[in-house]
C-alpha positions as CSV (number, residue, x, y, z in Angstrom):
1,M,-0.9,-44.1,-14.9
2,P,-4.4,-45.7,-15.0
3,H,-6.7,-45.1,-12.0
4,T,-6.5,-48.7,-10.7
5,D,-2.7,-48.7,-11.0
6,I,-2.4,-45.5,-8.8
7,L,-4.7,-47.0,-6.2
8,S,-2.7,-50.3,-6.1
9,T,0.5,-48.3,-5.3
10,I,-0.9,-46.6,-2.2
11,P,0.8,-48.1,0.9
12,A,-0.7,-48.6,4.3
13,F,1.9,-46.5,6.1
14,M,3.9,-43.4,5.3
15,R,6.8,-41.3,6.5
16,A,6.0,-38.1,8.4
17,I,8.0,-35.4,10.2
18,V,6.3,-34.6,13.5
19,L,6.7,-32.3,16.5
20,P,6.7,-34.5,19.6
21,E,5.9,-31.5,21.7
22,P,6.5,-27.7,21.4
23,N,10.1,-26.8,22.1
24,E,12.4,-23.8,21.7
25,Q,15.0,-25.7,19.7
26,I,12.4,-27.1,17.2
27,T,13.5,-30.7,17.8
28,L,11.5,-32.9,15.4
29,S,11.1,-36.6,14.9
30,E,10.3,-39.0,12.0
31,L,7.4,-41.4,12.4
32,E,5.6,-44.1,10.3
33,L,1.9,-43.2,10.3
34,P,-1.1,-44.7,8.6
35,V,-2.0,-43.2,5.3
36,P,-5.2,-41.1,5.8
37,E,-8.5,-42.5,4.8
38,V,-10.6,-40.3,2.6
39,M,-14.4,-40.0,2.2
40,G,-17.0,-37.7,0.6
41,N,-15.3,-34.7,-1.1
42,E,-11.9,-35.4,0.4
43,L,-8.9,-36.0,-1.9
44,L,-5.9,-38.2,-1.0
45,I,-2.7,-36.4,-2.2
46,K,0.7,-37.9,-2.8
47,V,2.8,-35.0,-1.6
48,E,5.6,-33.8,-3.9
49,Y,6.8,-30.6,-2.2
50,V,6.1,-28.6,1.0
51,G,6.8,-24.9,1.4
52,L,8.0,-23.8,4.8
53,N,6.8,-20.6,6.5
54,P,7.6,-18.5,9.6
55,V,4.3,-19.6,11.1
56,D,5.4,-23.2,11.0
57,A,8.4,-22.3,13.1
58,Q,6.5,-20.2,15.5
59,F,3.9,-23.0,16.1
60,A,6.7,-25.5,16.5
61,K,8.1,-23.4,19.4
62,Q,4.9,-22.4,21.0
63,G,2.4,-25.1,20.0
64,F,-1.1,-24.5,18.9
65,C,-4.3,-24.9,21.0
66,K,-6.0,-27.3,18.5
67,W,-3.0,-29.7,18.2
68,Q,-2.5,-33.1,19.8
69,Y,1.1,-34.5,19.9
70,P,3.0,-35.8,18.1
71,H,1.7,-33.4,15.4
72,T,2.7,-33.4,11.7
73,L,4.0,-30.0,10.8
74,G,3.5,-28.0,7.5
75,L,0.7,-26.1,5.8
76,D,1.7,-25.5,2.1
77,A,1.7,-28.5,-0.2
78,V,1.8,-29.5,-3.8
79,G,1.1,-33.0,-4.9
80,V,-0.9,-35.4,-7.1
81,V,-4.4,-36.7,-6.4
82,V,-4.1,-40.5,-6.0
83,K,-7.6,-41.2,-4.6
84,A,-11.0,-39.5,-4.9
85,E,-14.5,-40.7,-5.0
86,K,-16.2,-41.0,-8.4
87,G,-17.4,-37.6,-9.6
88,V,-15.2,-35.6,-7.2
89,F,-13.1,-32.9,-8.9
90,P,-10.2,-32.7,-9.4
91,C,-9.8,-36.3,-10.4
92,V,-7.0,-38.8,-9.9
93,G,-3.8,-37.8,-11.6
94,A,-4.3,-34.0,-11.2
95,R,-1.5,-31.9,-9.7
96,V,-2.8,-29.6,-7.0
97,M,-1.6,-26.9,-4.6
98,F,-3.2,-25.9,-1.3
99,H,-2.8,-24.2,2.1
100,G,-3.8,-26.8,4.7
101,N,-6.0,-26.7,7.8
102,V,-4.0,-25.4,10.7
103,G,-6.3,-27.2,13.2
104,E,-5.5,-30.7,11.7
105,Q,-2.5,-32.8,10.8
106,G,0.0,-30.9,8.6
107,V,1.5,-31.8,5.2
108,L,5.1,-32.9,6.0
109,S,4.2,-36.5,5.1
110,E,4.2,-38.7,2.0
111,Y,0.3,-38.5,1.8
112,V,-2.3,-36.1,3.1
113,K,-6.0,-35.6,2.8
114,V,-7.7,-32.3,1.9
115,P,-11.2,-31.2,0.9
116,N,-11.5,-30.8,-2.9
117,F,-12.9,-27.3,-2.7
118,A,-9.7,-26.0,-1.0
119,V,-7.2,-27.0,-3.8
120,S,-6.1,-25.3,-6.9
121,V,-5.2,-27.3,-10.1
122,I,-1.6,-26.5,-11.3
123,P,-1.3,-25.5,-15.0
124,D,0.9,-27.9,-17.0
125,D,3.6,-25.3,-17.6
126,V,4.1,-24.5,-13.9
127,K,6.7,-26.6,-12.0
128,S,5.5,-28.2,-8.8
129,S,8.4,-26.8,-6.8
130,H,7.6,-23.3,-8.0
131,A,3.9,-23.7,-7.1
132,A,5.0,-24.7,-3.6
133,T,6.3,-21.2,-3.0
134,L,2.9,-19.6,-3.4
135,P,0.2,-20.6,-0.9
136,C,0.9,-19.0,2.5
137,A,3.0,-16.0,1.4
138,G,1.0,-15.3,-1.9
139,M,-2.4,-15.7,-0.3
140,S,-1.4,-13.5,2.7
141,A,-0.3,-10.8,0.3
142,L,-3.5,-11.0,-1.6
143,V,-5.8,-11.0,1.5
144,A,-3.8,-8.0,2.9
145,L,-4.2,-6.0,-0.3
146,D,-7.9,-6.8,-0.5
147,K,-8.4,-5.7,3.1
148,L,-6.5,-2.5,2.2
149,Q,-8.9,-1.9,-0.7
150,L,-5.8,-0.9,-2.7
151,S,-6.5,1.0,-5.9
152,E,-4.7,2.9,-8.6
153,G,-2.9,6.0,-7.3
154,D,-2.7,4.9,-3.6
155,S,0.5,5.0,-1.7
156,I,1.4,1.9,0.3
157,L,4.2,1.0,2.7
158,I,5.0,-2.7,2.6
159,E,7.2,-3.8,5.5
160,A,9.8,-6.4,5.0
161,G,9.8,-6.2,1.2
162,G,12.6,-8.8,0.9
163,G,10.5,-11.5,2.7
164,A,8.2,-13.8,0.7
165,V,5.0,-12.0,1.6
166,G,6.7,-8.7,0.8
167,Q,7.9,-9.8,-2.5
168,F,4.5,-11.0,-3.6
169,A,2.8,-7.9,-2.2
170,I,5.1,-5.5,-4.0
171,Q,4.3,-7.1,-7.4
172,F,0.5,-7.3,-6.8
173,A,0.4,-3.7,-5.5
174,K,2.2,-2.5,-8.6
175,Q,-0.4,-4.5,-10.7
176,R,-3.1,-2.5,-9.0
177,G,-1.4,0.8,-9.8
178,A,-0.1,1.8,-6.3
179,T,3.0,3.7,-5.5
180,V,5.0,1.3,-3.4
181,F,7.3,2.2,-0.5
182,T,9.1,-0.7,1.2
183,T,11.6,-1.5,3.9
184,A,14.4,-4.0,3.4
185,S,18.0,-4.7,4.5
186,K,20.5,-2.9,2.2
187,R,21.5,-6.2,0.5
188,N,17.9,-6.6,-0.7
189,H,17.4,-3.1,-2.1
190,K,18.2,-4.2,-5.6
191,L,15.9,-7.2,-5.4
192,V,12.8,-5.2,-4.2
193,K,13.4,-2.5,-6.9
194,Q,13.5,-5.2,-9.6
195,L,10.1,-6.4,-8.3
196,G,8.7,-2.9,-8.7
197,A,9.2,-1.0,-5.4
198,D,9.3,2.8,-6.1
199,M,11.1,3.7,-2.9
200,V,13.2,1.5,-0.6
201,F,14.4,2.2,2.9
202,D,16.9,0.4,5.1
203,Y,14.7,-0.9,8.0
204,S,17.7,-0.5,10.4
205,D,18.2,3.2,9.6
206,K,17.8,5.2,12.8
207,K,16.4,8.1,10.7
208,L,14.0,5.9,8.9
209,V,10.8,7.8,9.9
210,D,12.4,11.2,8.9
211,K,13.5,9.8,5.5
212,I,10.1,8.3,4.8
213,R,8.3,11.6,5.6
214,R,10.7,13.5,3.4
215,E,9.9,11.3,0.4
216,L,6.2,10.8,1.2
217,G,5.3,14.4,2.0
218,P,2.8,15.5,4.7
219,Q,-0.2,13.5,3.6
220,G,0.8,10.1,5.1
221,F,0.3,6.6,3.6
222,D,-3.1,5.5,2.2
223,A,-2.3,1.9,3.2
224,V,0.3,-0.1,5.1
225,L,1.0,-3.9,4.9
226,D,2.5,-4.6,8.4
227,S,4.1,-8.0,8.7
228,I,6.3,-7.1,11.7
229,G,4.0,-6.1,14.6
230,G,4.8,-4.6,17.9
231,D,6.3,-1.1,18.0
232,T,6.5,-1.1,14.2
233,T,2.7,-1.2,14.0
234,I,2.5,1.8,16.2
235,R,5.0,3.7,14.1
236,N,3.2,2.8,10.9
237,V,-0.2,4.1,12.2
238,E,1.7,7.3,12.9
239,L,2.9,7.4,9.3
240,M,-0.7,6.9,7.9
241,R,-3.1,9.6,6.8
242,F,-6.2,10.2,8.8
243,C,-8.5,7.1,8.3
244,G,-5.8,5.3,6.5
245,R,-5.8,1.5,6.2
246,I,-3.4,-1.0,7.7
247,A,-3.4,-4.8,7.3
248,C,-1.5,-6.7,10.1
249,L,-0.1,-10.2,9.9
250,N,1.0,-10.3,13.6
251,P,-0.8,-9.7,16.9
252,L,-1.7,-6.0,17.6
253,P,0.3,-4.0,20.2
254,K,-1.4,-1.9,22.8
255,F,-2.3,1.5,21.2
256,E,-2.5,4.8,23.0
257,Q,-6.0,6.2,22.7
258,E,-4.7,9.6,21.6
259,L,-3.0,8.0,18.5
260,M,-6.3,6.1,17.7
261,Y,-8.3,9.3,18.0
262,R,-5.9,11.3,15.9
263,R,-5.4,8.8,13.1
264,A,-8.7,6.8,13.2
265,P,-7.0,3.9,11.4
266,N,-9.0,1.1,9.6
267,I,-7.2,-2.0,11.0
268,G,-7.5,-5.3,9.2
269,I,-6.2,-8.6,10.5
270,V,-4.8,-11.2,8.0
271,S,-5.5,-14.8,9.1
272,L,-5.4,-17.7,6.5
273,G,-5.8,-20.2,9.3
274,G,-9.0,-18.5,10.4
275,A,-10.7,-19.8,7.3
276,W,-10.4,-23.3,8.8
277,L,-10.8,-22.4,12.5
278,A,-14.0,-20.4,11.8
279,N,-15.3,-23.4,9.7
280,S,-16.1,-20.9,6.9
281,L,-16.7,-22.9,3.7
282,C,-16.8,-19.6,1.7
283,A,-13.3,-18.5,3.1
284,Q,-11.9,-22.0,2.4
285,Q,-13.1,-21.8,-1.2
286,R,-11.7,-18.3,-1.5
287,M,-8.2,-19.8,-0.8
288,S,-8.7,-22.0,-3.9
289,F,-9.7,-19.0,-6.0
290,M,-6.6,-17.1,-4.7
291,G,-4.5,-20.1,-5.5
292,N,-5.8,-20.1,-9.1
293,L,-4.9,-16.4,-9.4
294,L,-1.4,-17.0,-8.1
295,L,-0.9,-19.9,-10.5
296,E,-2.3,-18.0,-13.5
297,N,0.1,-15.1,-12.8
298,L,3.0,-17.5,-12.5
299,A,2.0,-19.3,-15.7
300,N,1.8,-16.1,-17.8
301,N,5.1,-14.8,-16.3
302,S,3.4,-11.9,-14.4
303,L,4.8,-13.1,-11.1
304,V,8.4,-13.6,-9.9
305,I,8.8,-16.1,-7.1
306,P,11.4,-16.0,-4.3
307,E,14.6,-17.9,-4.7
308,I,14.0,-21.6,-3.9
309,I,16.2,-23.2,-1.2
310,A,16.0,-27.0,-1.2
311,V,15.5,-28.8,2.1
312,D,15.8,-32.6,2.6
313,F,12.9,-34.6,3.9
314,D,14.3,-35.5,7.2
315,A,13.7,-34.3,10.8
316,K,17.2,-32.7,11.2
317,S,17.1,-30.8,7.9
318,V,13.5,-29.5,8.5
319,S,14.4,-28.5,12.1
320,A,17.4,-26.5,10.8
321,A,15.3,-24.9,8.1
322,L,12.5,-23.8,10.5
323,N,15.1,-22.3,12.9
324,K,16.5,-20.4,9.9
325,Q,13.0,-19.0,9.2
326,L,13.0,-17.0,12.4
327,Q,16.5,-15.5,12.2
328,G,15.4,-12.5,10.2
329,G,16.7,-11.1,6.9
330,F,15.4,-14.2,5.0
331,T,14.6,-13.7,1.3
332,G,14.3,-17.2,-0.2
333,K,11.6,-19.8,0.1
334,Q,12.6,-23.1,1.7
335,I,11.0,-26.1,-0.1
336,V,11.1,-29.7,1.1
337,Q,11.0,-32.3,-1.6
338,I,8.9,-35.2,-0.3
339,S,8.7,-37.5,-3.4
């Protein structure tokens, strides 16, 4: 479609799914909102697909300090550039993928604006719905593995291997030559082994620690990707070698000083939203680079994505999907088709 034809089809208003205010039930509403105005290096995106994440559900329940209500939810989007100033790349007509700014309006709407340096252009042979599975989970896995300085021969424990972050982390850890231990529910053991996990443990096993130590030996893990938090984090520090490395996706528990002294762990915090909240242009551009890496791996069949579960673009369906995110044992990726 020629540039002028695309511009002429942009309406003044759009449908959006919003959180009227934080609530335990995640009760959402649909609103007609003005289509965002773009300027400078901003792109106007006609949204095709939105990937849902546990963080969306957590914020819907608890709210977020930077939000005003009603707030449009959603962080992971795929869509087509329909408006950009002359000379701004990518140009009108390009398909792009991105992880949005947690401090601003979300992406569960027909149109959204985003800085051009934060998007990744989707290769022609990658489906838009497949690309929508990647941003939050894939980037979190990559940031965690970078913080863990994972290299060939390292042993790593990846918690919740059946979840989206775990599935991506297993595959990238194997690419880097690590020996991968993971936890998962029994029904997901086959899945995580197919993705490359060397050893799988049932996370509900009361003798989990003993079984891990029996397989691992006395040395302890070089690295741990901890997506659970709380007591699990304390247990994982205990399972690490002296000066081992742990990357945490959830808030840290209160550690006993004796454990810290005895293990001296290197603790890394994974926060994609921090790239926006810290106003770090470098970190925002890095998300674009990580997006490119994820898309390249998907295009050359080096990456398997989680099973896609389609969600309708209406308040009731998205509310049900977000509640499902927090129920545990979730292996697929819920994708909302917007247009």
